[in-house]
C-alpha positions as CSV (number, residue, x, y, z in Angstrom):
1,X,0.0,0.0,0.0
2,X,1.1,3.5,-0.8
3,X,2.3,5.6,2.2
4,X,1.5,9.3,2.5
5,X,2.7,12.5,4.1
6,X,-0.1,14.6,5.4
7,X,0.1,18.4,5.4
8,X,-1.9,20.1,8.1
9,X,-3.0,18.9,11.6
10,X,-6.4,20.5,11.6
11,X,-9.5,18.4,11.6
12,X,-9.2,17.0,8.1
13,X,-5.4,16.3,8.4
14,X,-5.8,14.5,11.7
15,X,-8.7,12.5,10.3
16,X,-6.7,11.4,7.3
17,X,-3.6,10.5,9.4
18,X,-5.7,8.6,12.0
19,X,-7.4,6.5,9.3
20,X,-4.2,5.8,7.4
21,X,-2.4,4.7,10.5
22,X,0.8,2.9,9.3
23,X,0.2,4.2,5.8
24,X,0.9,7.8,7.1
25,X,4.7,8.5,7.4
26,X,4.3,11.9,9.1
27,X,2.1,14.9,9.6
28,X,3.5,18.4,9.0
29,X,1.9,21.3,10.8
30,X,3.2,24.9,10.6
31,X,1.8,25.9,14.0
32,X,3.7,25.1,17.1
33,X,0.9,23.0,18.6
34,X,-2.3,21.2,17.7
35,X,-4.4,24.0,16.0
36,X,-7.8,23.0,17.4
37,X,-9.2,26.0,15.5
38,X,-12.7,24.7,15.0
39,X,-15.1,26.4,17.4
40,X,-18.2,26.6,15.1
41,X,-21.1,24.2,15.3
42,X,-20.0,20.6,14.6
43,X,-22.6,17.9,14.3
44,X,-22.5,14.8,12.1
45,X,-25.2,13.4,9.9
46,X,-24.1,9.8,10.6
47,X,-21.9,7.8,12.9
48,X,-19.4,6.8,10.1
49,X,-16.6,9.1,11.4
50,X,-16.8,7.8,14.9
51,X,-17.2,4.2,13.7
52,X,-14.2,4.4,11.5
53,X,-12.0,5.9,14.2
54,X,-13.5,3.8,17.0
55,X,-14.5,7.0,18.9
56,X,-18.0,6.7,20.3
57,X,-20.4,9.3,19.0
58,X,-23.7,10.1,20.7
59,X,-27.0,9.9,18.7
60,X,-29.2,12.9,19.5
61,X,-32.4,14.5,18.3
62,X,-31.9,18.0,17.1
63,X,-34.7,20.6,16.7
64,X,-34.2,23.6,14.4
65,X,-36.2,26.7,14.0
66,X,-36.0,30.2,12.6
67,X,-36.3,33.5,14.5
68,X,-38.4,34.6,11.6
69,X,-38.8,37.9,9.8
70,X,-42.4,37.0,9.0
71,X,-42.2,34.8,5.9
72,X,-39.9,31.9,4.8
73,X,-38.8,33.6,1.5
74,X,-37.6,36.7,3.3
75,X,-36.0,34.5,6.0
76,X,-34.0,32.5,3.4
77,X,-32.8,35.4,1.4
78,X,-31.9,37.6,4.3
79,X,-30.1,34.8,6.0
80,X,-28.0,34.1,2.9
81,X,-27.1,37.8,2.4
82,X,-26.2,38.0,6.1
83,X,-23.9,35.0,6.1
84,X,-22.2,35.1,2.7
85,X,-23.3,38.3,0.9
86,X,-25.2,36.5,-1.9
87,X,-28.9,35.5,-2.3
88,X,-28.9,31.7,-2.3
89,X,-30.9,28.9,-0.6
90,X,-29.1,27.9,2.6
91,X,-29.6,25.3,5.4
92,X,-32.2,27.6,6.9
93,X,-34.8,26.1,4.6
94,X,-34.7,22.8,6.5
95,X,-35.5,24.5,9.8
96,X,-39.2,23.7,10.3
97,X,-39.3,23.0,14.0
98,X,-39.1,19.2,13.5
99,X,-36.5,17.0,15.0
100,X,-33.8,15.3,13.1
101,X,-31.3,12.6,14.1
102,X,-27.6,13.7,14.3
103,X,-24.5,12.4,16.0
104,X,-22.2,14.4,18.2
105,X,-18.6,13.7,19.1
106,X,-17.1,13.8,22.6
107,X,-16.0,17.3,23.9
108,X,-12.3,16.3,23.4
109,X,-12.9,15.2,19.8
110,X,-9.8,16.9,18.3
111,X,-7.5,15.5,21.0
112,X,-9.2,12.1,20.6
113,X,-8.5,12.0,16.9
114,X,-4.9,13.1,17.5
115,X,-4.4,10.2,19.9
116,X,-5.4,7.9,17.0
117,X,-2.6,9.2,14.9
118,X,0.4,6.8,15.0
119,X,2.7,8.8,12.7
120,X,4.8,11.6,14.2
121,X,3.4,15.1,14.0
122,X,6.1,17.6,13.1
123,X,4.9,20.9,14.7
124,X,6.4,24.2,13.7
125,X,7.4,22.8,10.3
126,X,6.4,24.6,7.1
127,X,5.9,22.5,4.0
128,X,7.7,23.8,0.9
129,X,5.1,22.5,-1.6
130,X,7.2,19.7,-2.9
131,X,6.3,16.0,-2.9
132,X,8.6,13.1,-3.7
133,X,7.6,10.6,-6.4
134,X,7.6,7.8,-3.9
135,X,5.8,9.7,-1.0
136,X,2.6,11.3,-2.2
137,X,1.2,14.3,-0.2
138,X,-2.3,14.7,1.2
139,X,-2.7,18.4,1.4
140,X,-5.4,20.1,3.6
141,X,-4.2,23.6,2.7
142,X,-6.8,25.9,1.3
143,X,-6.9,25.6,-2.5
144,X,-5.8,29.2,-3.2
145,X,-2.8,28.7,-0.8
146,X,-1.7,25.6,-2.6
147,X,-2.2,27.2,-6.0
148,X,0.1,30.0,-5.0
149,X,2.7,27.6,-3.7
150,X,2.7,25.7,-6.9
151,X,2.7,28.8,-9.1
152,X,-0.5,27.6,-10.7
153,X,-2.0,30.2,-13.1
154,X,-5.7,30.9,-12.7
155,X,-8.1,33.8,-12.8
156,X,-10.6,32.4,-10.4
157,X,-11.5,34.6,-7.4
158,X,-11.6,32.6,-4.1
159,X,-13.9,34.3,-1.6
160,X,-14.1,33.5,2.1
161,X,-16.1,35.2,4.9
162,X,-14.6,36.4,8.1
163,X,-16.4,35.1,11.1
164,X,-16.4,34.8,14.9
165,X,-17.9,32.4,17.4
166,X,-18.9,32.7,21.0
167,X,-19.1,29.6,23.2
168,X,-20.3,29.2,26.8
169,X,-21.3,26.4,29.1
170,X,-24.9,26.2,30.4
171,X,-26.0,24.8,33.7
172,X,-28.7,22.2,34.0
173,X,-28.8,21.8,30.2
174,X,-28.7,18.7,28.0
175,X,-30.3,19.2,24.6
176,X,-29.5,19.8,20.9
177,X,-31.2,22.8,19.2
178,X,-30.4,25.4,16.5
179,X,-32.0,28.8,15.8
180,X,-31.3,30.6,12.6
181,X,-31.3,34.4,12.9
182,X,-32.0,36.1,9.5
183,X,-32.4,39.6,10.8
184,X,-29.4,41.6,9.5
185,X,-29.8,44.1,12.3
186,X,-28.5,41.4,14.6
187,X,-24.8,40.3,14.5
188,X,-25.4,36.6,15.2
189,X,-26.7,34.5,12.4
190,X,-27.0,31.1,14.2
191,X,-27.2,30.0,17.8
192,X,-27.0,26.4,18.8
193,X,-27.0,24.3,22.0
194,X,-25.2,21.0,21.9
195,X,-25.4,19.2,25.3
196,X,-24.5,21.9,27.7
197,X,-22.6,24.1,25.3
198,X,-23.9,27.3,23.6
199,X,-22.4,28.2,20.3
200,X,-23.2,31.5,18.7
201,X,-21.9,32.3,15.2
202,X,-21.2,35.5,13.4
203,X,-20.3,36.2,9.8
204,X,-19.2,39.5,8.1
205,X,-19.4,39.3,4.3
206,X,-17.3,41.9,2.6
207,X,-15.4,43.0,5.7
208,X,-11.7,42.6,6.4
209,X,-10.4,40.9,9.6
210,X,-9.9,44.3,11.2
211,X,-13.4,45.5,10.3
212,X,-15.0,42.3,11.5
213,X,-13.0,42.5,14.8
214,X,-14.2,46.1,15.2
215,X,-17.8,45.0,14.7
216,X,-17.4,42.3,17.4
217,X,-15.5,44.6,19.7
218,X,-18.4,45.8,21.9
219,X,-19.8,42.2,22.2
220,X,-16.6,40.9,23.6
221,X,-16.7,43.4,26.5
222,X,-17.3,41.1,29.5
223,X,-19.3,41.0,31.5
224,X,-21.9,43.7,30.6
225,X,-22.1,43.7,26.8
226,X,-21.5,40.0,26.4
227,X,-24.0,39.1,29.1
228,X,-26.7,41.4,27.6
229,X,-26.1,40.0,24.1
230,X,-26.2,36.4,25.3
231,X,-29.3,37.1,27.4
232,X,-31.0,38.0,24.1
233,X,-29.6,34.9,22.3
234,X,-30.7,32.6,25.1
235,X,-34.2,34.2,25.2
236,X,-34.7,32.8,21.7
237,X,-34.4,29.3,23.4
238,X,-36.7,30.4,26.3
239,X,-33.7,30.7,28.6
240,X,-31.8,33.5,30.3
241,X,-28.1,34.4,30.7
242,X,-28.3,33.1,34.3
243,X,-27.8,29.7,32.8
244,X,-24.2,30.6,31.7
245,X,-21.4,29.1,33.7
246,X,-18.1,31.0,33.8
247,X,-16.9,33.4,31.1
248,X,-17.9,33.1,27.5
249,X,-15.1,32.6,24.9
250,X,-15.0,34.6,21.7
251,X,-12.8,33.3,18.8
252,X,-12.1,34.5,15.3
253,X,-12.9,32.1,12.4
254,X,-10.9,33.0,9.4
255,X,-12.8,30.8,7.0
256,X,-16.2,31.0,8.6
257,X,-17.7,30.6,5.2
258,X,-16.3,29.9,1.7
259,X,-18.2,30.7,-1.4
260,X,-18.5,28.4,-4.4
261,X,-16.2,28.7,-7.4
262,X,-16.4,27.4,-10.9
263,X,-16.5,23.6,-10.6
264,X,-14.3,23.1,-13.7
265,X,-11.6,25.3,-12.3
266,X,-11.7,23.5,-9.0
267,X,-11.6,20.0,-10.4
268,X,-8.9,20.9,-13.0
269,X,-6.5,22.1,-10.3
270,X,-7.1,19.1,-8.1
271,X,-6.3,16.8,-11.0
272,X,-3.3,18.9,-12.1
273,X,-1.8,18.9,-8.6
274,X,-2.1,15.1,-8.5
275,X,-0.7,14.4,-11.9
276,X,2.1,16.9,-11.9
277,X,3.1,17.1,-8.2
278,X,1.8,13.9,-6.6
279,X,-0.4,16.0,-4.3
280,X,-3.9,14.9,-3.3
281,X,-6.3,17.7,-2.0
282,X,-8.3,16.6,1.0
283,X,-11.0,18.5,3.0
284,X,-13.4,21.3,2.6
285,X,-10.8,24.1,2.1
286,X,-8.4,22.0,0.0
287,X,-11.1,21.0,-2.4
288,X,-13.0,24.3,-1.9
289,X,-16.4,22.6,-1.5
290,X,-18.6,24.7,0.8
291,X,-21.1,21.9,1.4
292,X,-18.6,19.2,2.2
293,X,-19.3,17.4,5.5
294,X,-16.9,15.5,7.8
295,X,-19.0,12.4,7.1
296,X,-18.0,12.7,3.3
297,X,-14.3,12.7,4.1
298,X,-14.2,9.0,4.8
299,X,-15.1,8.1,1.2
300,X,-12.9,10.9,-0.2
301,X,-9.9,9.4,1.6
302,X,-10.7,5.9,0.3
303,X,-10.8,7.3,-3.2
304,X,-7.4,8.9,-2.7
305,X,-5.9,5.6,-1.5
306,X,-7.3,3.8,-4.5
307,X,-6.0,6.4,-6.9
308,X,-2.5,6.4,-5.3
309,X,-2.5,2.6,-5.7
310,X,-3.3,2.6,-9.4
311,X,-7.0,3.5,-9.5
312,X,-8.6,5.6,-12.3
313,X,-11.6,7.9,-12.9
314,X,-10.2,10.7,-10.7
315,X,-12.4,13.5,-12.0
316,X,-15.6,11.6,-11.8
317,X,-15.0,10.2,-8.3
318,X,-13.9,13.6,-6.8
319,X,-16.9,15.6,-7.9
């Protein structure tokens, strides 16, 4: 079996290395420690990731609703404009107050996946964009970053949205619920509770990091402004800020959202990087697929393994 080097120790890179086990020679991570930079909502549509890694996932019933503007069309369009600056149909259209089954990972999910990795993780090591003919690379770097590293000429604009999250623990709470907030006069676009954790998400289409940070500035003022804001958020769930335990944590999400690009451009680069540089793109940002779920990555990795071991039909299987 072909052995790989994995670039990036984020969620996708750790998942790849953990599944590959002895077929992963090493993981290269530019940051000095485990990034653990995912603070947004993370639920799974199936148990396939947990089953594959032998990490127990908990099946839960999730209820989703909209803090409506008055009609579902306005809700959908306003929510899309608020989160990514374009008028598209988003996940809000599935929020009808019904329950759906989902799976949630344990609170230490990132660390648990890292413990499954048997290959050495080289922290503080920057990859130079080169791959040996005998050691293919699985890259989780964002597609535009890899394009630049490989001097790949293209005219495609890759757009991502700056975002923030706020997380807080809640006392006497054990449920799973999401409320979508289409009102563009409110900074938060989605609030969720998973178990006893509240996750509030914010997106700033068209704004720079500095501008988004300035918009968030008054909310992060603890305790008054943050408490007042979270009191309003929790009121959407029929709760109050008195349920909050400790101090809420605010974090920047550089790629809170990514916007779709021309599918032909995306696929052509993925194929080119493999054929010319022995590099396989893996994960949402590496393949620039906004709707890609963690559940989908299991099959994607199997496809990469088959291709590296002599398989065919790359373009069709990596759609």
